[in-house]
N, C-alpha and C positions, 0 to 999 in steps of 0.2 A: 504494500500500500504506500510505503514511503517513496518508492520509485515513481508512482503515479502522480505524486505531488510536485515532482521536479519541473515538469513543463510549466506549471503554474508559477513557480518561483522565478523561472526564466522570463516568462511573460511580464510578471510584475516588475522585475529588474529592468527589462527593456523599456517598459512604460515610464518608470521613474527616470531613467536616463534621458529619454526623449523629452519628458516634461521639464527636466532641469536644463537641458540644452535649449529648449524653446524659450525658457525664461530669460536667457541671455540676449535674445533678439531685441534690439532697440530701434523702434520705428515710431515716428510721430503719429499720433492718432489722426491728425488733420490730413496728413498725406495719404493715409490708407486706413480707414476705420476698422476693417477686419485685420489687416496686417499679415505679415508672414507667420505670426504666432498661431493663428487659428487652426490650420491643418495639423501641425505637430501636437497642439494641445488636444485636439479631437482624437488623434491616434494614441496619444499617451493615456487619455482617459479610458479608451476602449481596451488598450492593453492592460492597464491596471485592473479594470473590472474583470476582464477575462482571466487574468492571473490570480486574482483573489478567488474567483469562482472555481477555477481549476484546482487551486491549492486546498481550498476548504472542502470541496466535494469531488474528490478524484473518482474517476471511473475505474472499476476493476478490470483486469485483463488487458492492460496496456500492451500493445505490440510495438516494439521498437523497430525502426526501419532496417531493412537488410543492407548489406554492404553496397549493393548496386544502387539502391536509393540514396544512400549517404554519399556515394560518389557523384551522383547526379546533382544532389543538393550542393555539394562542395563546388562543382563546376559552375552551377548557376550563381552561387555566391561570388565566385571568382569573376564571373562575367559582370556582375553588378558592381564589384569593386574596381574593375578595370575601366568601366564605362565613364565615370567622371574624369579619369585621367586621359582617356581618349578624346573626349569632347573638344577640348581646346585645340588639339592637334588635327584630328580628322573631321571635325565639324559634327553638327547634329545629325544630319541625314545618314552619313556613312557609319558613324558610331552606333546610332540606334538600329540601323539595318544589321550590323554585325552582331549586336547583342540579341536582337529578336531572332535572327537566324540561328544563333547558337542555342538559344532557349528552345526554339522549335525543334532543332535537331536532337537536343537532349530528351525531349518528350515525344520522340518518335516520328516526326515529320521527315519526309524525304527532302533532300536538298533542292530538288527541282520544284518542290512546292513551297518549302519554307523560305527560301531566299527571295523569290518574287513577292511572296506575301509580306515578308519583312520590309522589302524595299517600298512596296505600296503603302504599308502602314507608316513608315518613316516619312514618306513624301506627303501623305495625308495629314500627319501630325504637324509637319513643317508648315503646310498651307494653313492649317487651323491656327497655329500659334502666330505665325508671321503675318499672314494676310487678314485673318478674321479678328484675332485678338490683339494684333499689333504689338506682339511681344518679340523682342529680338532674340535670336538663337545664334549660337556660335557657328561661324562659317568654317573655321579651322585654319590654323596657321599653315598647314600643308598646302592649301590652295591659294594662299595670299602671297606666296613667294614669287 
C-alpha cells in the first residue's frame, strides 16, 4: 500500500514546485490582468489536489510500467527537454515538427504518416500563433545567417 502512495507524493511535489516557481513571475496587473501566472497556478492546483487524493486514497494493485514503457517515457522526456534548446537555433516550425514526429514514432506511428502530420501540425500552430494571435515565435538563428 505504501508503494501506491508514491505517485501521489510525486504529484504533490511537482504541484508545489510549479506553484513556487509561478510565484516568482513579476508582471504588472495593468499590462496583463491574467498574466503569465494563471496557467502555472491552475496546473499547480490540479497537481496538488491530484497528489493529495492519490496519497490519501491509493488504489490497490498498482502496476508499475514495464521497461519498454519506461524507455518510451524517458525518450519522450528527453525530446521535451531538448525542445526549448532547439527552438532558438532551429526555429518553431522545425523544432516542433521534430518533437511531434519523435513522439508519434514512439507511440507507434509510421514515419511516412507521423512526419507529414507533425509538419502540418507545426505549420498550423505557427499560423495560429503568428497570424491569428499575433504572437511572435522564434525563426531560428540557423536560418538568419
